All heavy atoms as an XYZ file, in Angstrom:
767
protein
N      26.860     54.974    -98.463
C      27.847     54.982    -97.400
C      27.656     56.183    -96.481
O      27.811     56.075    -95.277
C      29.253     54.980    -97.990
N      27.311     57.326    -97.085
C      27.116     58.524    -96.260
C      25.874     58.390    -95.385
O      25.890     58.795    -94.223
C      27.020     59.769    -97.147
C      28.295     60.131    -97.902
C      28.065     61.360    -98.770
C      29.468     60.336    -96.960
N      24.822     57.820    -95.931
C      23.612     57.645    -95.132
C      23.881     56.677    -93.976
O      23.486     56.933    -92.840
C      22.460     57.116    -95.992
C      21.165     56.990    -95.213
S      19.750     56.596    -96.229
C      20.051     54.890    -96.624
N      24.571     55.584    -94.245
C      24.911     54.621    -93.201
C      25.763     55.291    -92.126
O      25.508     55.136    -90.926
C      25.652     53.432    -93.812
C      25.963     52.338    -92.829
C      25.042     51.326    -92.571
C      27.177     52.299    -92.147
C      25.323     50.319    -91.669
C      27.464     51.294    -91.244
C      26.531     50.304    -91.013
O      26.817     49.314    -90.111
N      26.763     56.045    -92.554
C      27.639     56.730    -91.599
C      26.864     57.725    -90.747
O      27.127     57.870    -89.552
C      28.767     57.437    -92.340
N      25.921     58.382    -91.358
C      25.128     59.367    -90.606
C      24.169     58.683    -89.638
O      23.952     59.155    -88.521
C      24.358     60.253    -91.579
C      23.784     61.464    -90.915
C      23.561     62.562    -91.897
N      23.214     63.766    -91.171
C      22.544     64.756    -91.680
N      22.176     64.710    -92.941
N      22.260     65.813    -90.964
N      23.593     57.560    -90.053
C      22.668     56.831    -89.180
C      23.384     56.129    -88.030
O      22.815     55.943    -86.961
C      21.875     55.800    -89.989
C      20.844     56.352    -90.951
C      20.287     55.239    -91.836
C      19.721     57.054    -90.198
N      24.628     55.729    -88.275
C      25.401     54.994    -87.268
C      26.748     55.694    -87.046
O      27.790     55.240    -87.510
C      25.617     53.549    -87.727
C      24.344     52.801    -87.965
C      23.855     52.637    -89.252
C      23.615     52.280    -86.906
C      22.675     51.955    -89.490
C      22.426     51.598    -87.126
C      21.955     51.434    -88.420
N      26.743     56.815    -86.339
C      27.955     57.636    -86.202
C      29.103     56.960    -85.456
O      30.242     57.408    -85.559
C      27.460     58.878    -85.460
C      26.179     58.480    -84.828
C      25.594     57.391    -85.665
N      28.863     55.876    -84.741
C      29.940     55.190    -84.032
C      30.542     54.069    -84.876
O      31.450     53.386    -84.431
C      29.434     54.635    -82.701
C      29.058     55.751    -81.739
C      28.649     55.226    -80.406
C      28.305     56.413    -79.504
N      27.993     56.008    -78.169
N      30.030     53.885    -86.085
C      30.550     52.859    -86.994
C      31.261     53.520    -88.163
O      31.012     54.665    -88.480
C      29.413     51.993    -87.527
C      28.681     51.231    -86.449
C      27.585     50.406    -87.038
N      26.792     49.774    -86.004
C      25.691     49.087    -86.253
N      25.272     48.933    -87.497
N      25.023     48.547    -85.261
N      32.144     52.762    -88.799
C      32.848     53.252    -89.973
C      32.142     52.751    -91.228
O      31.666     51.621    -91.289
C      34.291     52.751    -89.966
C      35.102     53.263    -91.121
C      36.527     52.755    -91.100
O      36.910     52.034    -90.158
O      37.256     53.065    -92.044
N      32.109     53.590    -92.226
C      31.497     53.250    -93.506
C      32.516     53.471    -94.614
O      33.244     54.464    -94.606
C      30.280     54.158    -93.729
O      29.736     53.955    -94.998
N      32.574     52.524    -95.546
C      33.505     52.627    -96.671
C      32.733     52.414    -97.963
O      31.982     51.446    -98.087
C      34.623     51.572    -96.569
C      35.404     51.728    -95.264
C      35.544     51.647    -97.778
C      36.361     50.578    -94.994
N      32.915     53.312    -98.910
C      32.326     53.151   -100.242
C      33.453     53.037   -101.251
O      34.423     53.786   -101.193
C      31.447     54.347   -100.586
N      33.314     52.087   -102.166
C      34.276     51.942   -103.260
C      33.512     52.189   -104.543
O      32.516     51.516   -104.820
C      34.917     50.538   -103.252
C      35.648     50.305   -101.927
C      35.860     50.383   -104.445
C      36.160     48.899   -101.738
N      33.974     53.155   -105.312
C      33.254     53.601   -106.513
C      34.236     53.847   -107.648
O      35.272     54.480   -107.454
C      32.479     54.883   -106.186
C      31.844     55.580   -107.335
C      30.799     54.752   -108.058
O      29.854     54.283   -107.411
O      30.953     54.574   -109.281
N      33.900     53.350   -108.832
C      34.742     53.536   -110.011
C      34.622     54.942   -110.588
O      35.584     55.502   -111.082
C      34.384     52.500   -111.081
C      35.178     52.561   -112.373
C      36.661     52.336   -112.118
C      34.645     51.527   -113.353
N      33.442     55.544   -110.479
C      33.206     56.864   -111.058
C      33.816     57.956   -110.179
O      33.372     58.193   -109.053
C      31.701     57.108   -111.211
O      31.445     58.461   -111.502
N      34.826     58.620   -110.726
C      35.494     59.684   -109.971
C      34.537     60.830   -109.670
O      34.580     61.415   -108.592
C      36.708     60.187   -110.746
C      37.615     61.059   -109.938
C      38.910     61.325   -110.657
C      39.882     61.978   -109.710
N      41.221     62.068   -110.249
N      33.637     61.136   -110.594
C      32.698     62.240   -110.365
C      31.732     61.916   -109.214
O      31.345     62.814   -108.462
C      31.915     62.571   -111.640
O      31.115     61.492   -112.051
N      31.364     60.656   -109.056
C      30.505     60.279   -107.918
C      31.254     60.418   -106.603
O      30.691     60.857   -105.605
C      29.990     58.853   -108.088
C      28.950     58.727   -109.160
C      28.446     57.317   -109.259
N      27.506     57.194   -110.349
C      27.086     56.060   -110.833
N      27.508     54.922   -110.318
N      26.228     56.027   -111.828
N      32.520     60.035   -106.609
C      33.328     60.187   -105.396
C      33.466     61.662   -105.044
O      33.305     62.065   -103.885
C      34.705     59.521   -105.561
C      34.566     58.002   -105.605
C      35.676     59.953   -104.471
C      34.089     57.373   -104.308
N      33.754     62.495   -106.036
C      33.902     63.929   -105.786
C      32.608     64.541   -105.261
O      32.625     65.324   -104.307
C      34.367     64.629   -107.064
C      35.791     64.283   -107.446
C      36.191     64.746   -108.842
O      35.324     65.258   -109.588
O      37.380     64.584   -109.182
N      31.476     64.174   -105.857
C      30.176     64.679   -105.382
C      29.910     64.191   -103.959
O      29.412     64.947   -103.110
C      29.068     64.243   -106.326
N      30.243     62.936   -103.702
C      30.053     62.389   -102.361
C      30.910     63.089   -101.327
O      30.466     63.359   -100.213
N      32.131     63.401   -101.688
C      33.024     64.091   -100.743
C      32.530     65.504   -100.434
O      32.643     65.965    -99.293
C      34.446     64.119   -101.289
C      35.109     62.754   -101.220
C      36.519     62.766   -101.728
N      37.104     61.426   -101.603
C      38.054     60.949   -102.371
N      38.589     61.719   -103.314
N      38.518     59.731   -102.209
N      31.979     66.170   -101.431
C      31.393     67.500   -101.175
C      30.222     67.392   -100.200
O      30.105     68.197    -99.265
C      30.934     68.137   -102.487
C      32.039     68.620   -103.426
C      31.436     69.088   -104.752
C      32.840     69.741   -102.775
N      29.380     66.407   -100.406
C      28.235     66.200    -99.507
C      28.710     65.778    -98.119
O      28.162     66.222    -97.101
C      27.292     65.153   -100.107
C      25.987     65.031    -99.409
C      25.085     66.247    -99.524
O      25.393     67.197   -100.278
O      24.043     66.255    -98.847
N      29.724     64.959    -98.078
C      30.295     64.531    -96.803
C      30.796     65.735    -96.004
O      30.537     65.846    -94.807
C      31.439     63.546    -97.060
C      32.095     63.010    -95.822
C      33.201     62.027    -96.150
O      33.673     61.929    -97.272
N      33.626     61.288    -95.144
N      31.489     66.647    -96.669
C      31.970     67.861    -96.007
C      30.803     68.742    -95.564
O      30.801     69.260    -94.451
C      32.890     68.645    -96.941
C      34.228     68.002    -97.148
C      35.077     68.766    -98.152
O      34.606     69.627    -98.876
N      36.360     68.417    -98.198
N      29.817     68.896    -96.435
C      28.668     69.740    -96.118
C      27.937     69.232    -94.874
O      27.513     70.015    -94.021
C      27.706     69.785    -97.310
C      26.536     70.752    -97.122
C      25.589     70.715    -98.305
N      24.731     69.547    -98.326
C      23.653     69.377    -97.559
N      23.295     70.290    -96.683
N      22.925     68.287    -97.659
N      27.822     67.914    -94.757
C      27.104     67.316    -93.632
C      27.988     67.068    -92.412
O      27.497     66.711    -91.350
C      26.458     65.992    -94.071
C      25.367     66.106    -95.130
C      24.980     64.730    -95.640
C      24.157     66.845    -94.571
N      29.298     67.244    -92.571
C      30.208     67.027    -91.450
C      30.346     65.567    -91.050
O      30.525     65.257    -89.880
N      30.268     64.671    -92.015
C      30.379     63.235    -91.736
C      31.857     62.863    -91.724
O      32.555     63.017    -92.717
C      29.611     62.415    -92.794
C      28.116     62.729    -92.707
C      29.880     60.925    -92.609
C      27.289     62.116    -93.817
N      32.308     62.344    -90.583
C      33.725     62.016    -90.438
C      33.997     60.515    -90.436
O      35.146     60.104    -90.518
C      34.265     62.644    -89.155
C      34.208     64.165    -89.182
C      34.753     64.781    -87.921
O      35.245     64.040    -87.039
O      34.685     66.015    -87.803
N      32.967     59.706    -90.327
C      33.167     58.265    -90.186
C      32.918     57.501    -91.496
O      32.552     56.330    -91.484
C      32.268     57.709    -89.078
C      30.795     57.989    -89.327
O      30.430     59.049    -89.823
N      29.948     57.046    -88.970
N      33.124     58.165    -92.621
C      32.965     57.517    -93.927
C      34.198     57.745    -94.781
O      34.764     58.828    -94.779
C      31.732     58.067    -94.642
N      34.588     56.698    -95.477
C      35.674     56.794    -96.453
C      35.075     56.582    -97.836
O      34.368     55.591    -98.053
C      36.720     55.702    -96.231
C      37.513     55.810    -94.976
C      38.514     54.662    -94.911
O      39.260     54.432    -95.844
N      38.495     53.943    -93.807
N      35.347     57.466    -98.740
C      34.888     57.339   -100.115
C      36.119     57.083   -100.977
O      36.976     57.963   -101.124
C      34.147     58.593   -100.564
C      32.978     59.022    -99.675
C      32.319     60.268   -100.235
C      31.969     57.905    -99.495
N      36.212     55.889   -101.521
C      37.414     55.451   -102.212
C      37.154     55.334   -103.705
O      36.225     54.640   -104.126
C      37.890     54.093   -101.655
C      38.197     54.224   -100.154
C      39.080     53.567   -102.436
C      38.442     52.900    -99.466
N      37.989     56.002   -104.483
C      37.927     55.881   -105.939
C      38.790     54.687   -106.335
O      40.017     54.733   -106.230
C      38.434     57.162   -106.609
C      38.468     57.070   -108.087
N      39.626     57.234   -108.800
C      37.491     56.805   -108.982
C      39.360     57.081   -110.087
N      38.080     56.819   -110.219
N      38.136     53.581   -106.745
C      38.876     52.373   -107.094
C      38.018     51.486   -107.989
O      36.804     51.681   -108.106
C      39.277     51.610   -105.835
N      38.658     50.525   -108.586
C      37.993     49.568   -109.463
C      37.819     48.258   -108.701
O      38.803     47.625   -108.298
C      38.862     49.351   -110.710
C      38.193     48.495   -111.761
O      37.200     47.800   -111.452
O      38.682     48.516   -112.908
N      36.577     47.834   -108.516
C      36.308     46.608   -107.776
C      36.790     45.355   -108.500
O      36.805     44.279   -107.921
C      34.816     46.500   -107.457
C      34.357     47.398   -106.321
C      32.846     47.525   -106.300
C      34.862     46.869   -104.987
N      37.216     45.499   -109.743
C      37.817     44.360   -110.442
C      39.236     44.088   -109.976
O      39.749     42.985   -110.151
C      37.827     44.600   -111.961
C      36.506     44.391   -112.674
C      36.618     44.800   -114.133
C      36.047     42.944   -112.559
N      39.869     45.092   -109.361
C      41.272     44.920   -108.978
C      41.581     45.295   -107.526
O      42.588     44.836   -106.991
C      42.176     45.760   -109.899
O      41.768     47.136   -109.827
C      42.102     45.288   -111.335
N      40.778     46.113   -106.904
C      41.104     46.554   -105.536
C      40.719     45.480   -104.522
O      39.911     44.596   -104.794
C      40.404     47.871   -105.213
S      38.635     47.733   -104.913
N      41.308     45.577   -103.345
C      40.942     44.638   -102.290
C      39.637     45.085   -101.647
O      39.355     46.271   -101.543
C      42.057     44.547   -101.246
O      42.247     45.792   -100.629
N      38.865     44.120   -101.230
C      37.602     44.405   -100.555
C      37.869     44.313    -99.058
O      38.287     43.264    -98.565
C      36.509     43.421   -101.000
C      36.245     43.611   -102.492
C      35.239     43.624   -100.190
C      35.288     42.613   -103.094
N      37.670     45.410    -98.338
C      38.004     45.403    -96.908
C      37.116     44.452    -96.114
O      35.992     44.152    -96.513
C      37.763     46.854    -96.475
C      37.031     47.509    -97.572
C      37.128     46.668    -98.791
N      37.636     43.974    -94.995
C      36.826     43.158    -94.090
C      35.762     44.045    -93.467
O      36.011     45.204    -93.135
C      37.701     42.549    -92.996
C      38.634     41.483    -93.531
O      38.278     40.825    -94.526
O      39.721     41.303    -92.952
N      34.574     43.487    -93.327
C      33.463     44.246    -92.751
C      32.444     43.292    -92.146
O      32.449     42.092    -92.428
C      32.803     45.104    -93.830
N      31.564     43.846    -91.342
C      30.467     43.063    -90.773
C      29.245     43.085    -91.689
O      28.448     42.163    -91.679
C      30.103     43.598    -89.392
C      31.203     43.401    -88.379
C      30.801     43.926    -87.030
C      31.963     43.726    -86.065
N      31.639     44.158    -84.726
N      29.112     44.177    -92.464
C      27.978     44.323    -93.378
C      28.502     44.823    -94.721
O      29.305     45.753    -94.764
C      26.932     45.331    -92.826
C      25.766     45.474    -93.789
C      26.433     44.908    -91.453
N      28.025     44.204    -95.795
C      28.349     44.654    -97.152
C      27.053     45.012    -97.847
O      26.075     44.267    -97.768
C      29.049     43.548    -97.957
C      30.414     43.212    -97.453
C      30.605     42.195    -96.522
C      31.529     43.904    -97.897
C      31.866     41.876    -96.055
C      32.799     43.595    -97.436
C      32.952     42.585    -96.512
O      34.203     42.286    -96.051
N      27.047     46.155    -98.505
C      25.910     46.588    -99.304
C      26.314     46.494   -100.772
O      27.339     47.047   -101.163
C      25.531     48.038    -98.988
C      24.946     48.221    -97.623
C      25.771     48.442    -96.530
C      23.572     48.170    -97.425
C      25.244     48.610    -95.261
C      23.037     48.335    -96.160
C      23.872     48.553    -95.074
N      25.506     45.814   -101.566
C      25.738     45.751   -103.006
C      24.684     46.605   -103.686
O      23.492     46.386   -103.515
C      25.617     44.315   -103.524
C      26.608     43.298   -102.999
C      26.348     41.937   -103.645
C      28.028     43.735   -103.243
N      25.137     47.573   -104.437
C      24.207     48.410   -105.185
C      24.420     48.180   -106.669
O      25.367     48.690   -107.256
C      24.380     49.891   -104.836
C      23.414     50.764   -105.588
C      22.080     50.802   -105.231
C      23.825     51.506   -106.683
C      21.174     51.573   -105.930
C      22.932     52.278   -107.396
C      21.608     52.312   -107.013
O      20.720     53.060   -107.720
N      23.587     47.361   -107.245
C      23.507     47.148   -108.680
C      24.797     46.642   -109.332
O      25.173     47.096   -110.407
C      23.059     48.458   -109.343
C      22.313     48.243   -110.630
C      21.142     47.527   -110.660
C      22.807     48.781   -111.807
C      20.451     47.347   -111.842
C      22.125     48.597   -113.000
C      20.940     47.880   -113.013
N      25.507     45.687   -108.713
C      26.689     45.152   -109.387
C      26.277     44.180   -110.492
O      25.271     43.479   -110.367
C      27.423     44.418   -108.266
C      26.328     43.949   -107.377
C      25.284     45.048   -107.425
N      27.037     44.144   -111.566
C      26.736     43.245   -112.670
C      28.031     42.689   -113.261
O      29.122     43.172   -112.963
C      25.962     43.967   -113.802
O      26.772     45.050   -114.279
C      24.634     44.507   -113.326
N      27.904     41.700   -114.112
C      29.003     41.183   -114.915
C      30.211     40.742   -114.120
O      30.102     40.119   -113.059
N      31.384     41.080   -114.640
C      32.646     40.660   -114.036
C      32.855     41.265   -112.646
O      33.475     40.640   -111.787
C      33.828     41.028   -114.938
C      33.798     40.340   -116.261
N      33.827     38.974   -116.396
C      33.716     40.830   -117.516
C      33.780     38.649   -117.670
N      33.696     39.757   -118.378
N      32.323     42.464   -112.436
C      32.446     43.086   -111.107
C      31.695     42.244   -110.078
O      32.218     41.930   -109.010
C      31.932     44.540   -111.114
C      31.874     45.101   -109.702
C      32.801     45.409   -111.996
N      30.474     41.854   -110.397
C      29.701     41.012   -109.484
C      30.406     39.680   -109.249
O      30.495     39.220   -108.104
C      28.293     40.774   -110.035
C      27.424     39.823   -109.222
C      27.233     40.316   -107.804
C      26.084     39.613   -109.912
N      30.918     39.067   -110.311
C      31.628     37.796   -110.161
C      32.786     37.930   -109.177
O      32.950     37.108   -108.280
C      32.180     37.323   -111.510
C      31.086     36.959   -112.499
O      29.943     36.691   -112.084
O      31.393     36.958   -113.715
N      33.569     38.984   -109.334
C      34.734     39.169   -108.458
C      34.308     39.450   -107.026
O      34.882     38.914   -106.076
C      35.628     40.296   -108.944
C      36.825     40.456   -107.997
C      37.972     41.195   -108.596
N      39.118     41.144   -107.732
C      39.311     41.937   -106.675
N      38.411     42.839   -106.344
N      40.404     41.833   -105.952
N      33.302     40.306   -106.847
C      32.832     40.613   -105.492
C      32.376     39.343   -104.788
O      32.752     39.077   -103.647
C      31.696     41.656   -105.522
C      32.234     43.019   -105.949
C      31.014     41.750   -104.164
C      31.143     44.032   -106.247
N      31.555     38.543   -105.462
C      31.053     37.322   -104.835
C      32.188     36.343   -104.543
O      32.193     35.701   -103.488
C      29.977     36.683   -105.711
C      28.686     37.494   -105.850
C      27.697     36.775   -106.748
C      28.065     37.813   -104.500
N      33.157     36.224   -105.440
C      34.310     35.357   -105.184
C      35.073     35.828   -103.952
O      35.475     35.017   -103.119
C      35.257     35.338   -106.388
C      34.717     34.520   -107.549
O      33.772     33.724   -107.341
O      35.245     34.688   -108.671
N      35.275     37.139   -103.830
C      35.992     37.685   -102.682
C      35.199     37.485   -101.386
O      35.775     37.132   -100.355
C      36.273     39.176   -102.884
C      37.237     39.481   -104.013
C      38.646     39.062   -103.676
O      39.170     39.428   -102.636
N      39.253     38.284   -104.540
N      33.899     37.697   -101.438
C      33.080     37.559   -100.234
C      32.992     36.112    -99.766
O      32.875     35.855    -98.563
C      31.690     38.145   -100.464
C      31.631     39.664   -100.625
C      30.191     40.117   -100.850
C      32.234     40.377    -99.426
N      33.038     35.166   -100.699
C      32.997     33.752   -100.311
C      34.190     33.368    -99.443
O      34.138     32.382    -98.720
C      32.943     32.868   -101.552
C      31.588     32.759   -102.220
C      31.691     32.004   -103.543
C      30.579     32.088   -101.304
N      35.243     34.147    -99.478
C      36.437     33.863    -98.684
C      36.381     34.508    -97.302
O      37.280     34.306    -96.484
C      37.680     34.336    -99.435
C      37.869     33.620   -100.757
C      39.029     34.167   -101.552
O      40.032     34.605   -100.994
N      38.901     34.143   -102.862
N      35.350     35.296    -97.043
C      35.232     35.997    -95.761
C      34.250     35.250    -94.861
O      33.406     34.505    -95.317
C      34.770     37.432    -95.993
C      35.792     38.225    -96.810
C      35.407     39.665    -96.936
C      36.387     40.424    -97.782
N      37.706     40.587    -97.181
N      34.371     35.470    -93.564
C      33.515     34.801    -92.590
C      32.596     35.785    -91.895
O      32.941     36.948    -91.701
C      34.383     34.125    -91.509
C      35.202     32.981    -92.068
O      34.679     32.218    -92.887
O      36.381     32.882    -91.679
N      31.425     35.302    -91.533
C      30.523     35.988    -90.610
C      30.240     37.441    -90.990
O      30.731     38.372    -90.350
C      31.093     35.916    -89.191
C      30.037     36.265    -88.152
O      28.838     36.031    -88.401
O      30.418     36.789    -87.088
N      29.454     37.624    -92.036
C      29.056     38.964    -92.450
C      27.615     38.929    -92.948
O      27.060     37.871    -93.209
C      29.990     39.514    -93.541
C      29.957     38.737    -94.830
C      29.021     39.026    -95.810
C      30.856     37.716    -95.053
C      28.974     38.305    -96.985
C      30.830     36.995    -96.228
C      29.889     37.281    -97.201
N      27.041     40.091    -93.051
C      25.690     40.260    -93.593
C      25.828     40.910    -94.957
O      26.608     41.848    -95.127
C      24.832     41.142    -92.664
C      24.650     40.439    -91.311
C      23.488     41.480    -93.306
C      24.055     41.321    -90.241
N      25.058     40.429    -95.906
C      25.075     40.983    -97.251
C      23.703     41.577    -97.553
O      22.692     40.906    -97.410
C      25.413     39.893    -98.272
C      25.518     40.318    -99.716
C      26.640     41.335    -99.897
C      25.761     39.108   -100.595
N      23.689     42.839    -97.943
C      22.448     43.535    -98.281
C      22.524     43.924    -99.750
O      23.433     44.647   -100.146
C      22.261     44.803    -97.408
C      20.986     45.526    -97.785
C      22.284     44.444    -95.928
N      21.584     43.433   -100.540
C      21.528     43.793   -101.962
C      20.501     44.910   -102.118
O      19.312     44.716   -101.881
C      21.146     42.588   -102.805
N      20.964     46.088   -102.493
C      20.105     47.257   -102.604
C      19.251     47.199   -103.864
O      18.100     47.569   -103.864
C      20.950     48.556   -102.609
C      21.843     48.631   -101.376
C      20.076     49.786   -102.729
C      21.113     48.679   -100.071
N      19.838     46.734   -104.943
C      19.110     46.657   -106.201
C      19.645     45.461   -106.976
O      20.826     45.156   -106.914
C      19.305     47.939   -107.005
C      18.384     48.060   -108.181
C      18.413     49.452   -108.791
O      18.802     50.410   -108.113
O      18.061     49.556   -109.965
N      18.754     44.782   -107.687
C      19.162     43.580   -108.401
C      19.013     43.761   -109.897
O      18.162     44.507   -110.376
C      18.293     42.401   -107.952
O      18.591     41.258   -108.713
N      19.857     43.060   -110.612
C      19.786     43.031   -112.069
C      20.095     41.603   -112.494
O      21.059     41.019   -112.031
C      20.815     43.998   -112.676
C      20.803     44.025   -114.157
N      19.805     44.638   -114.859
C      21.647     43.501   -115.075
C      20.045     44.509   -116.155
N      21.157     43.823   -116.299
N      19.268     41.040   -113.348
C      19.526     39.685   -113.821
C      19.331     38.669   -112.724
O      18.318     38.672   -112.040
N      20.339     37.819   -112.512
C      20.205     36.692   -111.589
C      20.876     36.927   -110.229
O      21.239     35.978   -109.555
C      20.768     35.433   -112.244
C      22.265     35.526   -112.521
O      22.821     36.642   -112.450
O      22.869     34.499   -112.815
N      21.026     38.163   -109.807
C      21.738     38.463   -108.560
C      21.125     37.712   -107.377
O      21.814     37.026   -106.642
C      21.769     39.952   -108.270
C      22.361     40.349   -106.920
C      23.819     39.907   -106.812
C      22.232     41.830   -106.669
N      19.828     37.840   -107.169
C      19.219     37.214   -105.984
C      19.356     35.690   -106.028
O      19.631     35.069   -105.005
C      17.766     37.630   -105.837
C      17.590     39.074   -105.450
C      16.585     39.833   -105.996
C      18.443     39.682   -104.547
C      16.428     41.170   -105.647
C      18.293     41.021   -104.187
C      17.269     41.754   -104.744
N      19.211     35.104   -107.183
C      19.389     33.653   -107.309
C      20.833     33.254   -106.958
O      21.061     32.247   -106.291
C      19.022     33.191   -108.712
N      21.780     34.048   -107.396
C      23.196     33.758   -107.110
C      23.511     33.909   -105.628
O      24.373     33.218   -105.096
C      24.089     34.660   -107.939
C      24.037     34.295   -109.408
C      24.951     35.121   -110.234
N      26.341     34.776   -109.917
C      27.369     35.462   -110.364
N      27.189     36.525   -111.124
N      28.584     35.102   -110.049
N      22.844     34.838   -104.966
C      23.113     35.038   -103.538
C      22.636     33.865   -102.686
O      23.155     33.634   -101.607
C      22.480     36.337   -103.055
C      23.073     37.606   -103.647
C      22.351     38.826   -103.106
C      24.570     37.701   -103.428
N      21.628     33.142   -103.162
C      21.142     31.979   -102.419
C      22.209     30.920   -102.361
O      22.374     30.191   -101.487
C      19.879     31.430   -103.063
C      18.686     32.324   -102.861
C      17.473     31.735   -103.519
C      16.293     32.683   -103.404
N      15.121     32.177   -104.055
């Protein structure tokens, strides 16, 4: 999310992460780099709402989290999905 925000400073970037330590590390880096157009959210993708967006990046989702994300995305219109890393049958499921 920070790299996207830095590459596209006129766009907003949102990251949702379950690991609080990753969010804290990201926020320190965000402050160090002066990135203002990124939100780093500590939340569980099994229960939180997935914001509307034009582009979604999936980084290594698996199991029930992947199931929920894909179910939620199927209800949205007109977006691009980028899978950063795959595990198991992710690419087959995206087809």
